[in-house]
C-alpha positions in Angstrom: 18.9 -19.4 19.3 22.2 -17.7 19.3 24.2 -14.8 17.9 27.8 -15.5 16.4 30.3 -13.1 15.7 31.2 -12.6 11.8 34.6 -14.1 10.6 36.0 -10.8 9.9 35.4 -7.1 11.1 34.2 -8.5 14.4 33.7 -5.0 16.0 30.5 -5.9 18.1 28.0 -4.1 15.8 26.9 -6.9 13.7 26.5 -10.8 14.2 25.1 -14.0 12.5 21.6 -15.0 14.0 21.0 -18.7 14.3 17.4 -19.6 15.1 14.9 -22.4 14.7 13.4 -22.2 11.3 9.6 -23.1 10.6 8.6 -25.0 7.8 5.7 -22.4 6.9 8.1 -19.3 6.9 9.0 -17.5 3.9 10.8 -14.7 5.5 12.2 -13.8 9.0 12.6 -10.4 11.0 14.9 -9.8 13.7 13.7 -7.1 16.3 16.4 -6.1 18.9 15.4 -4.4 22.4 17.4 -2.9 25.1 15.1 -4.6 27.5 13.7 -8.1 27.7 10.0 -6.8 27.6 10.7 -5.6 24.0 10.1 -2.0 24.8 11.9 0.2 22.2 12.6 -2.9 19.9 14.0 -1.9 16.4 13.7 -3.9 13.2 17.3 -4.8 12.5 16.9 -7.7 10.3 14.2 -7.6 7.6 13.1 -10.3 5.1 15.9 -12.7 6.1 15.6 -16.0 4.1 17.2 -18.3 6.7 19.0 -18.8 10.0 22.6 -17.7 10.1 21.9 -14.2 8.4 24.0 -11.2 9.1 22.5 -8.5 10.8 23.9 -5.2 11.6 23.2 -2.1 13.9 24.2 -3.0 17.3 26.3 -1.2 20.0 29.3 -3.2 21.2 29.6 -4.2 24.8 25.6 -4.0 25.4 23.1 -6.4 26.5 20.3 -6.8 24.1 17.2 -9.2 23.7 16.1 -10.5 20.2 12.7 -11.6 19.0 12.2 -13.4 15.7 9.0 -12.9 13.6 8.3 -14.9 10.7 5.9 -14.4 7.7 4.3 -17.2 5.7 3.9 -17.2 2.0 0.6 -15.0 2.1 2.3 -12.4 4.5 0.6 -13.6 7.6 3.0 -12.7 10.6 3.7 -14.8 13.5 3.7 -13.7 17.1 7.1 -12.9 18.4 9.5 -15.5 19.8 10.5 -15.8 23.4 13.3 -13.1 23.6 16.9 -14.2 23.8 19.8 -12.3 25.4 23.1 -11.7 23.5 26.0 -9.4 24.0 28.7 -8.6 21.1 32.1 -7.4 22.1 34.5 -5.3 20.1 37.3 -7.5 19.3 38.4 -5.6 16.2 42.0 -4.2 17.1 43.0 -2.6 14.0 41.1 0.8 14.3 
């Protein structure tokens, strides 16, 4: 599990989420929280089809914890994944 900066406009507000895909999964949701407990988590990536999808809505230079939830073909939701910590920095110099 990892979050990569995009190839352009890398201002710390968006990233590509890489995670282990599950064979039964039809879609994935990414919840992001300012705490490892998940308190105050927001759904920032909804209905993603695969790992590597671009997710937006972060504040640059802050620590966040992400949780992945998947849904099967019948809409049944999985339990949230173990949280993983990430931080995106603002590297976009042309502002």
